[in-house]
N, C-alpha and C positions, 0 to 999 in steps of 0.2 A: 707783685713783684715782677722784675724784668725778669724775660725767658733765659734762662742759664743751660749750656749744654757742656758738654766734652768736647776736647779738642781732639785732631784728626790721630795723634799720638796718644793719646787717651784710650781713645777707643781700639787701639789694633794694639797696645799691648799692658792693658788693664785686665784684670780677672773680671770673670762674671759679679764675684762676688765684691770685688773694690767695687765694680761699676753701679750693682744695685745698692751697695752701703753709701757711695756719692749719693746716688738718685731719694733715696730717703730720708739723705741729711739736708742735701741744698734744695729739692724740688719739692717732695710730699707734700700734700697740705694736710697733713695730719684729717681731725674728724670737720674740716669744714662739709657744708650742706650740697651733697652732692646728687644718689638719686633720692629726691623728696616725692610726697605726693605729688607736690605741682607739678615738678618735671617732669616725671612718670606722665600723668593725665595731660600734659601742654603738649610733650613728646609724642605721645598718642594719636592726639586729633592732629596736630600739623604733620605728623607722619599721617594719618589717614588723607587730609587734603592733600599731599602731597604725590602722595600714592597715585589719586585718581588725575592730576594733572600729565603723572608719568604714564601712564596709562596710554590717555590719550593723545599724550606727543609718541609714546612708543608704537600706538597704531596706524601712527600718521609718517612716520618718519623711520621706525625700526630702532631708534636710539634712545637710550636710556640715561636721563641726565642725572645730572650729582645736585643733590638738594641741603648738600649741608651750611652751605656759606648763607643759602635761604632762609633755612631754617635759625641760622645763629643770629642772625641780621633780625629776624621777626621777633624771636624770643626775648631778643636783648630789647627793640623797642617796646614789645608790649610790656612786658616789667616794667620799665620805666616810664612807663605812663602809668601804671599801680603805683608806681611810690610816689608818684605825686599824688594820688590819692587817699595816699596812708597807708599800702600795704609795703611789707616789706621787701627790699630790691632780690631780683635774682641773684645766687651766688655765682662767680665764673665757672665754676665745678658743675651749676645745675646747668645753666645756658649748652655748656659742653655733653652734659647727658641730655639735652634738647637737642642736638643735632645730631646723638649719636641715635638714637632711639626714630627718629625721623629719616632720618638715612637710610636707618635697616629697613622702615618699612617704603621707603620709594621704590627701593631696588626688587622688593616681590613682585613687581609688575613684568618684569623680564622676562620669566618663561609661558604668561598669559599672552604676550605680541609676537612670542617666536614658536619653541618646541611644542609646545602643550596645544597651540592653535593650529600648527602643524600638521603634528597628531590628529587631530579631529577631523582637517580637510582630507586628508591622507586615508581614512577609515570612513570619512562622511558620519562618525555618529560624535553627540555632542558628551560629555563626562560629564557625571553629574559636578552639582556644582560642592558637595562633601570633598567629594577624593579629592579635586583640585586643590581645595583648602586643605586639606589634612595632607596629601604629598608634599606641599612646596614649605608647610611650615615642618613637618619631620625633616625634610630634607635639609631646611636652613639651620635646624637647631642642629643636626650634625656637624653642618659646615662650624657655626661656630663652638664646639667641641673639638673638630680637626683644627681649629685658629690655634687653640692657647696652647699648645706643646710648639706651635714656630711662633706665637710671639717674646718667646726667652730669649730666641736666639737671633730672630728680625730686628726686634724694638730694644729686649733690655740692653743685650748683649754686644750684636755689628751696629747696631742706630743708624738703620736704614732708613733715611729721608720720607718716604711715605708722602710725596708731594702735594696730592690733596691735602691730605691729614695736615700736613704741615703747617698748608694757607691759612685751615681753619683755627690752628693755635695761635698762629701769628696774629689772626684775625681779633679771634677771642681778646688776647691777650692786648692787643691793641683798643679794643671796646673797653675796655674796664681800667683802663689808667685814665689818671683827670686831665682832661685837658680835650679826651679822644672821644666823649661820648656824643660829642654834636656832628661830629663824623658821622656816628655810627646812626647815626637819628635822619642825618640827611640821607642816608644810603637809607632808610624803611621809609621815608618820606618818597624816594624817589621809584622804589618799588610798590608803592601804595596808589601813586599820580599813573604811573604807566599800568597796572593794573586795574586801576577804575577805568584808562581810556581804552583799553583791550578789552574787560568787558559791556563797555556801553557800546563798543562797535558791535561785537559780538551778539546783546543782548538787541539791538535795533536790526539787524538782520539775521536773528532767529525766525523763521517762519514758523513755528510752534506757540513761542512768545505773543509774535505778532497777531497770530489766528486768535487766541487766548484773549488776550487784551480787546482786538478791534471786533472781532464777532462774537464771544462767548460775553463779553462783561458788557460793550458798548453796544452792541445789538447790530452794528452794518453787515451787510452784506456778502460784503469780501474785505480783505486785510490786503495791506501793504509791506515790505520788509525789505530794507537796503540792499539791494543785488550786490552779491560779490565776485562778481564773474566782471572782472575790469572793462573788456571788450565787447561789453552787450551792448554800447553804441552803437558797436560797430555794423552788428548784424541785424540790429533794427534797420538800419541803414541799407542791407543787402535785401531786407523784407521789399522794402517803400523802392526796391530798385536804382538805387542810389548810391551803389557801391557791388564789385563784383566780391564773388564768394572765392574766397583765396583756399585752395588744391595744392595739395602734394600729390604724385605720381595719382591724379584723380581722384584724390580722395579730400572729403574736406580736413581741414586740417584740426576741425573742433573733434572731428573720429579720430585723432592721433594724439587729443589731450593738449595741443597747443592754445590754450584758451586759460589766461593766466586768470584769478582771482585773489580776492583779499582776504590772505589770513596771519593777522599777528601774533596768534602764537608761533608761525613760522619764522618771522623777523626775527622774532625775541630767538628762537630755535638756531638760528643763523650767526646771531650774535654771538654765541657761545661755542659756534662752530669755531667762526675766525677765518677770514677772508678764502685762504687755500683752500680747507678742505669745502666752501660752500661754492668756490669757483669750479674744482672738479666736479662737484655735483650735477650744474648746471650745463657743465661741459656732456657729461655724462647725458645728461637728460637732452641736448641738443642733438648730440653723435645718435643717439638710437632715434628718435619721432623725428628728427627733420633730414636725419641721412640714411641710415642705416635700414630702420624699418621703411619709408617711401621706395629706396631700391629693392627690397626684398617683394617689396609689393606689385611691382613693378616686372620683375623680375619673373614672379610667381609664385614664389616660396611661401608666399603668407598670399592664403585665401582667403577671402570674402568670408565673415560667417554664416552672412545670406547674402541677395543680390548680388550686382553685376556693375564692375566701374565701369564699360563701354554704356551700361545703359542709366550711370547715376542711381543706381539705386542698393552699393554695395552699403554693406554694416562690416564695420570692423570695431573700432573701441580699444581703450588702453590695454586695458586686462583682457581683453582676447590676443592684442600682438605681443604683450609681454608672456603669457602661461603658450602659447603655440609656437612658437620664436624666439622671440629677444630675452626671455628668461635665464635661458641656457647660458647666455653668453654674459650675462651678466652676474650671474653667480659665480661661474669662474671667475670672475675678475677682484670678488670679492673674496674667494676662497684664496686662490692663488698670492695677494698681495696681503693677507692676514697670517696664511704661515709662513710666506718668507720673512715679513716681520716678528714672528716669533722665532724660528730659527735662526736668524740673523743676530739674537743676543746670546751665543753660546754661556755668558757669565750670569744668565737667568738660571740654566739648567746645572750649570756647577753649583750655585748658589743653593737652587731646589734641594740638590744631591748631599750637598755639606750638610744640609738641616737634620738632614736622617743621624748622622754623626755623633756621638755624644763628643762634646769641647773634653779637651781633658785638665783646662787650666779652670775648669769651675764646678762645683757642682750642678746637677740636674736641675735640685729645688732646694734654694736658699732659702734658710731657716727664719733671716731675716723680714720676708714678704710672704709669710705662710700665709699669715693673716688679711692679707688684703688682695691674694691671687686668688684665682680662679682653681681649688685643687686639681691637680693632672691626674688623680685617679677615677673624678668624675670622667674625663677624655679616655681614658684606657678602658673603661669599662662602657662609656655610653656610646665612642664611636662604633665597636661589635652588635651594640645592641641597635643605634638606630639605623646601622647599614642591616642587618638582619630583619630588618622591619620593611629597609624600604626594597631590598631584594626580593620579598612579599612582597609588595603593592606590584610590583615590577610585574612578579609573575599572575599573581590573582585579576588584576585589575588591567593588567594590559598584554598579559600573554606572553611575556619575552619568558624565557627558557632559564630552569631553575641556575642549569651550570653559565650559562652568561650573563645573567643577574650577578652569581655568586664571581664571577671572571672580572665584572666592573668595578667592583669592590678598591681591591688594591689598585689597578687604573685610576678610579679617581683619586684615591690620594694623594699621587704622582702629580696627579692632573691642579691638585690644589695646590702641592707645593710651587708648582710651577708656576701658575696663577700668583700665589702669593709672592714670589721671586720677584716677578716681573712689576707688580702693583708696590712693592717696598722700594723699586729701580727707576719706575719710570711713573706711577702713576696711571696705571693701565692697565685694568683687569680685563686678559685676552680669554674672556671668556667664550664668546664666539668662536674664537679663532681654536682655542683647546676641544669644543663641541665635536670639530670635525672628525678627533681623533678616532672617539669610541663608535660617533656614526658612520665611520668608514669599516673598520676593525667589527665591530659587531653586524655591520652588515653585509661583510665580506663571508660571515660565518653565519648569517641566516639572511636570505635578500627574499625569503617567501612573503614577508609582511614588513611594514614600515614600522612594526613596534620594537623590534632589537637596535636600530638605528637611531630612531627618534628618543624614545625612552631614557635609552641607557645615558645619551648626549645631554638632553633635559635632567637626568640627574645627575650630572658630574657637573655640569655648568652650576645648578643651584649649590650643592656643596662648594666648587672651588669661588663663586664669585661670592657665597655668604663670609667663609672664611678671609675671602680677602678684603672683603670689606668692614670685616670684623678687624682686621687691623689696622685698617685705613684710620677708624674710628678710635679706635684705643690709643693712635699713636699720638694726638691732640692732649687727647688726656696723661699720658706722656710726659708730656712737655708740660703741662699744667699743674701734675703732681694728683689726680683725680685714682682711685680706687681702680684697678682693672677688675676686679670680681663685680663692681657695681656697673661697671660700664659693659659686662656682657648678660650681665641679667638685663640692662637697657635694652640691647641689642634683641636680647627675645620678647622682649616685650613690645619693639619695632618691626618684631617679624610678624607677633600676631597682629598687629594694629595694618600692619600692610595687607595681611592674608583678609582681613574681616574687611576692611575697606576696600581694596580691590577684586575682590573675587565678586562678591553680588552685582557690583559695578560692572563687572568685564560681562557676565549675561544681561545684565540690562540694554547696555549699550551699543551689542556687537546682535542682540535680537536674538539671542541662544536662549533667552527664557519661553520662547515662544514657539521654538523651531516643531517644524511640525514635517518628516520626512515624506511623508502622504503626500505632502502641496507640491513637489517636483521640485524644489529648490535644495540643491547641496549649503551644505553648512560652509564652504568657504564661501559661495555665491550671497551666503544670507552675513556674513561679516563683511566682506569687501565693497565698499562702496566708494561714493565719486571722492569722499570724504577721508576715508579709511581703507588705507591701500595695503597694510600690512607688512611694509617688506620685507622685515624680521624674519614674518613666517614664511614668509614667499622663500626665502633664502634657506630656511630650513627646508621646508617639503620639496627645492632645486635641489639640494645637494642629493637626500633620499630618493626623489626620482633618478638622477644620477646614479647612486648608488645599486640600483635596482635596475637599472638600463646596464652598467657595467658586471655586474654579478649575476641579475636573474636570468641569463640566459637569453637565449634567439629571440623568444618573443618579445622579451621585456627590452632588448637591445633595436629593436624595429624605431622605439620612441624617436629616436636621434635619426636626423635624416641626414646627408652628405652637406647639405649645408649648413645646418647646425653641428656638424662637426667640423665641419672647416672654423668656424665664428668660435665655436670653443678652443681649438689652438690656437689661430690668431688670438683671443683676447690671452688666454693663458701667458702666453708669449709677453705679449705685449704688458700686461701687471708685472710678470715677474721682471723684465728690463728696467721699467718705470721706480719698479721697488727698490731693487738692487740703486740703482740710479739715486732714489730719494736718500736709502742709508749712507752711500757714498759720499754724499756731498752732507753729509749732516744734517737733513732735515733743508738744504735750501732748495732743494728739486721745488719745480713749484704746482705739481698735481699732485693728488694721489692715487693713484688705481683703486684702492678698496674705494674712496667715495667716487671716481668716476662709474664704479660698477653700481653700484648704491644710488645714482641717479638713473641708470637703465634701469630700476625696479620703481623709485619713488614714482608719481606721478610728479609732470615736468609743472606743474603751478606750484607745487609746494617748492621744488629746486629751486624755482626763481622767488620766490618772499623770501626761502632763507638766502641765497644769494644777495637781495635787497639790503636785509639787515644785517648778514657779514659786512657787503659794502659801507653802509652808512655810519656803524661806529669805525671801521678800519678810517674812515676818513676824517671820522672826528677827531681820531687818535690823531691822524698827522695835520691835523691844520690844528689842531692843541698843544701839539708836543711840546713848543716852544715857549706854552706859557700854565706853566704848572703853576699851583696854588687860586689859581684864578676859579671862580665861581663857576664857568663852564668847565674847566677841563676836571672840577671834581663830581659834576654831575656828569659829564659825557665819555669820559676816560675813568673816574676813581668808582664812578657809578653801574658801570657797564652790565656787571653782572646784576645785583639786583633789577634793573630796567629792565633787563633779558628776561630776568627770572616772574618780576610782576605782569611783561606781557604774555607768557605762556602762562599762569596762572589765571589770569583775569580772561585769559579767551578761551584756557580750556575748563575751567569752572561753569562757565557762564555755557561755553557752548555743551556742556553735559548737562547741565538743567534744561537746556532746549531739550532734548533728545527726552530724558524723562516727564516733560512736560507734554512731549509726543506721546510715549510708551502709557502715562498714567491719569493723564487729565483727557489730552481729546481722543483718543482710543476708546 
């Protein structure tokens, strides 16, 4: 059936009881199949795969990508094929349940590549796998319980848009209307072809795959794999004496990470980001590694890790430059930009605190929906219980003082309200921005160890993001007439799927399963590589170090040299000005200070590939804007998101396989 919605006048004047009765009469689909065994299993499996790709992309870029539309298209195509073989086609509500489960699983990777990784770096200890899994699951389930009291207000009563959730609902409604199935199958084919191309490229570029096939299986003495460095041919000429070695400030530009590499996953990520964000990423990379870092090297503010510039033996490297100088101003730009963007929207805070008030023109719980809504008694009992468990885990596992842990609970609930309000209005969940509030608050109260500022922030981010993501998932279900109670159960299934899939993979993929502190390598050195920069964790640890430098006394403040302090001040002011201009011009200002700061932290080759992907789809959209309805427009514009998702999934999954072959087969 066609999507129905209330008018703005009805939303404003009707009581909650009237709105619920209208929804129950006009939208609710009764006992249509929704959380079935096959939708649960499909969502569980898709969520596990997509959480693996999110883990891969998060470790490379610091971004957690939404997987809702991807799972919708994959599930639709999969069961459309099965129906041709005699199976019953999936209902629209089963498909919606699949995307809810898969989305919940995909977002379970967020703390692994940010706060938890930063904590392990700061303490140089690897947390036990089971502790990470239990910690994430408990806090994510707490987020579900926090969300449902807000659901009545944000979705049933005020009918907020939740843009990404609404997009999923519109796509599902379109796919299940007669005549639209062909479009869904075209998008599925585009996703499959893109995944195949990216997967094949990653396969022949995989050193471990090629060693296994050529040396182990075929018995060759050596193996060949597709080189991923696009400038390798030039340095071959340098070695032969046919070309000069390019340098900046007397340093080989490869030590400044200025060596582009082929990465189709990053091209796909750039296509999803858009040209403005990707351009700012590239600007940040060029600003830092082409301009600022060489100047600081020439002034002696960044000393070589070893060797001498004059003798031509100086050794730097991207991670060394970042950690010893550039990190501070890059982090400052991201933090200032994200906080300005958050506090520039007072309506989000007004909406959040209005949600704490009981609406006078409708009951808190409508008997009409009692049988399909999640009982609120579960939230009133569950939130204190799960909160107490969370406080115990903070104290027992991470050494956070009992009082600080208890103080975190009311702050976490407020942050969850603010995050949900932001998601409701803009589709953006500002978990990373909000996490800085507990980092600075509890870091100021106890600056002796990184645990108070990092782990209370991880806790608040998990609860806030899962509450907001559940509301985003429920929005398309509300539009399509689904049972909210079953969506909540599906979200919990997704939480478990993501935790089970991503946590063991996290240990294997980044070498933590074999970490030996006696070997002389730190946790950070073990996890960070040319392939995985962990910019999210770098940001979290950078803020933690900044908190320690500000509140930890004279000894800690010595971390900040005069040049670093100046860079922080200049970067903070620049980010403030640019973010205000972006807001005042209604997002027409061409630069994103948040993305510029991220470009400082990311490897430049990743920024370059993301810019390339964004530019490709931006050009295609401009070129084909006058040709709607054509095959080319349907592929490059209408199927842009599936193509990008396919590139990411194909390259990430095959890339993960290459690492697993190295760990479990070749070693």
